[in-house]
C-alpha positions in Angstrom: -18.7 -36.7 13.0 -20.3 -33.3 13.1 -19.4 -30.7 15.7 -21.9 -28.1 17.1 -20.6 -25.0 18.7 -21.6 -21.4 19.7 -20.0 -18.9 17.5 -19.8 -15.4 15.9 -19.0 -14.6 12.3 -15.8 -12.7 11.9 -15.5 -12.4 8.2 -17.0 -14.0 5.0 -16.1 -14.0 1.4 -17.9 -15.4 -1.7 -16.8 -18.7 -3.1 -17.7 -19.8 -6.6 -21.2 -19.1 -7.8 -23.3 -19.4 -4.6 -21.1 -20.4 -1.7 -19.4 -18.5 1.1 -16.2 -19.2 3.1 -16.7 -17.9 6.7 -14.3 -17.3 9.5 -15.9 -17.9 12.9 -14.8 -17.4 16.5 -16.2 -20.5 18.2 -16.5 -21.1 21.9 -14.7 -24.5 22.0 -12.8 -24.6 18.7 -11.3 -21.1 18.4 -11.1 -19.6 15.0 -12.4 -21.9 12.3 -13.0 -21.5 8.5 -16.2 -23.1 7.3 -17.6 -23.4 3.8 -21.3 -23.0 3.4 -22.6 -24.1 0.0 -25.5 -22.5 -1.9 -26.2 -19.9 0.7 -26.2 -17.0 -1.7 -29.1 -18.4 -3.7 -32.5 -16.7 -3.5 -35.5 -18.1 -1.6 -35.5 -20.8 1.0 -32.1 -22.2 0.0 -30.5 -18.9 0.9 -32.0 -18.7 4.4 -28.6 -19.6 6.0 -26.9 -16.8 4.1 -29.2 -14.3 5.7 -28.1 -15.5 9.1 -24.5 -14.9 8.3 -24.2 -11.5 10.0 -21.4 -10.4 12.4 -21.9 -9.8 16.1 -25.0 -12.0 16.4 -24.6 -15.4 18.3 -25.1 -18.4 16.1 -25.3 -22.2 16.7 -22.9 -23.6 14.2 -22.6 -27.2 13.1 -19.8 -28.4 10.9 -17.7 -31.4 9.9 -14.5 -32.3 8.0 -10.9 -33.1 8.6 -9.2 -30.4 6.5 -8.4 -26.9 7.6 -11.5 -25.7 5.6 -14.5 -27.4 7.2 -18.0 -27.9 5.7 -20.7 -25.9 7.5 -24.0 -27.8 8.0 -26.7 -26.4 10.3 -26.8 -22.7 11.2 -29.3 -21.3 13.6 -29.7 -18.1 15.7 -28.5 -18.6 19.3 -29.8 -15.3 20.7 -31.1 -11.9 19.7 -29.5 -10.4 16.6 -27.0 -7.5 17.3 -26.7 -4.5 14.9 -23.9 -2.0 15.3 -23.8 1.3 13.4 -21.4 4.1 12.7 -18.2 4.1 14.9 -19.6 1.1 16.9 -19.7 -0.9 13.7 -16.2 0.2 12.6 -14.9 -0.7 16.1 -16.5 -4.2 15.9 -15.0 -4.7 12.4 -11.6 -3.8 13.8 -11.9 -6.3 16.6 -13.0 -9.0 14.1 -10.2 -8.2 11.7 -7.6 -8.5 14.5 -9.0 -11.9 15.4 -8.9 -13.1 11.8 -5.4 -11.8 11.2 -3.8 -12.9 14.5 -5.5 -16.0 15.9 -4.2 -19.4 14.8 -6.9 -21.7 13.5 -8.6 -24.2 15.7 -6.8 -23.4 18.9 -9.3 -23.3 21.7 -9.7 -19.8 23.2 -12.7 -20.0 25.5 -11.6 -17.1 27.8 -11.1 -14.9 24.7 -14.5 -16.0 23.4 -16.3 -14.9 26.5 -14.5 -11.6 26.5 -15.5 -11.1 22.9 -19.1 -11.4 24.0 -18.5 -8.6 26.5 -16.8 -6.5 23.8 -19.9 -6.7 21.7 -22.1 -5.6 24.6 -19.8 -2.7 25.5 -19.5 -1.5 21.9 -23.3 -1.6 21.5 -23.5 0.6 24.7 -21.1 3.1 23.1 -18.0 2.3 25.1 -15.5 2.5 22.3 -11.9 3.6 23.2 -11.6 1.8 26.6 -13.2 -1.3 25.2 -10.8 -1.5 22.2 -7.7 -0.8 24.4 -8.6 -3.6 26.9 -9.4 -6.0 24.0 -6.0 -5.3 22.3 -4.2 -6.1 25.6 -6.2 -9.3 26.2 -5.6 -10.4 22.6 -1.8 -9.8 23.0 -1.8 -11.9 26.2 -3.7 -14.7 24.4 -1.0 -14.7 21.7 1.7 -14.9 24.4 2.9 -11.3 24.2 1.3 -9.8 27.3 2.2 -6.2 28.0 3.8 -5.7 31.4 2.8 -2.2 32.5 4.2 -2.3 36.0 7.8 -3.3 35.5 10.6 -2.2 33.2 12.9 -4.7 31.3 15.2 -4.9 34.3 12.4 -6.0 36.6 12.2 -2.6 38.4 8.8 -0.9 39.1 7.8 1.8 36.6 8.4 5.3 37.9 5.9 8.1 37.3 8.6 10.6 36.4 10.7 8.3 34.2 10.7 8.1 30.4 10.6 4.6 28.8 11.5 3.4 25.4 9.1 0.6 24.2 10.9 -2.4 22.7 8.4 -4.7 21.0 7.9 -8.1 22.6 10.5 -7.1 25.3 9.2 -4.3 27.4 10.1 -0.8 28.6 13.6 0.4 28.8 14.3 3.5 31.0 16.0 6.3 29.0 17.2 9.8 29.7 15.0 12.4 28.2 17.9 14.6 27.0 19.8 11.7 25.3 17.0 10.0 23.4 17.4 9.9 19.7 14.7 12.1 18.0 13.8 9.1 15.7 13.0 7.0 18.8 10.7 9.5 20.5 7.6 8.0 19.0 8.4 4.8 20.9 8.7 6.6 24.2 6.2 6.8 27.0 6.2 8.4 30.4 5.8 6.2 33.4 2.8 8.2 34.5 1.0 7.4 31.2 2.0 3.7 31.4 0.7 3.3 34.9 -2.5 5.0 34.0 -2.9 2.7 30.9 -2.4 -0.3 33.3 -5.4 1.0 35.3 -7.4 1.6 32.1 -7.8 5.2 33.2 -8.5 6.8 29.9 -10.4 9.9 31.0 -7.2 11.9 30.4 -6.9 12.5 26.6 -3.1 12.3 26.7 -3.4 8.8 28.3 -5.9 7.7 25.7 -3.7 8.8 22.9 -0.6 7.1 24.5 -2.7 3.9 24.9 -3.6 3.9 21.2 0.0 4.5 20.2 1.2 1.7 22.4 -1.3 -0.8 21.1 -0.4 0.0 17.5 3.3 -0.5 18.3 2.7 -3.8 20.2 0.4 -5.2 17.4 2.6 -4.1 14.5 5.1 -6.9 14.5 2.3 -9.5 14.4 0.2 -7.8 11.8 2.9 -7.3 9.2 2.8 -4.7 6.5 -0.7 -5.3 5.2 -2.9 -2.4 6.4 -6.1 -3.0 8.4 -9.1 -2.3 6.3 -11.1 -1.3 9.4 -8.7 1.5 10.1 -9.3 2.9 6.7 -13.1 2.9 7.5 -12.3 4.9 10.7 -10.3 7.4 8.7 -13.1 7.8 6.1 -15.7 8.3 8.9 -13.6 11.1 10.4 -13.4 13.1 7.1 
């Protein structure tokens, strides 16, 4: 029996001579891998392939019982969205995180709706704050929500206290004078953590601390394989 769902293309890769394997974020089915046959051919037969662009809403029909489903119908479900420059790299980063971290075929309707907001915000040029909020929502979806109000002992974070971040555990209060130099990169002030919790990124120091914290929180789940989208960011800054 065929399924039809609203979705966004996260990533695609060629398969054999003219087919494509696509990773989608679907409203009711979560992340799903679909095989579209013959879509890289020229002319009318390749019309589906021209629709396979990221960030634009698509009506996706598929069937199959294996992990790799067979894509059937594919139609636009709204106006196409085109991101450029740093907006594009930011969108590719979001997509890459979803492909790398989401389990297949686990419904994530709330995350899907937030992803729609992310695309709108990126298109409007709201990059850093949008990415930081998305990273925290994704961690929460995976079951690793960052608690930015309490330390590991259940005590409220204090503005003037230094905290050591322990991945997947929380923030451990430490004495500034006794912290090992090798651990300083994992330390954050209570003032910065509370500002991050409010998404108050106007202060450059808070924005940098938020990016550092997100990287450390995501690292155990991403493994050693580098993110290709981060390389694009680095190249654009050169």
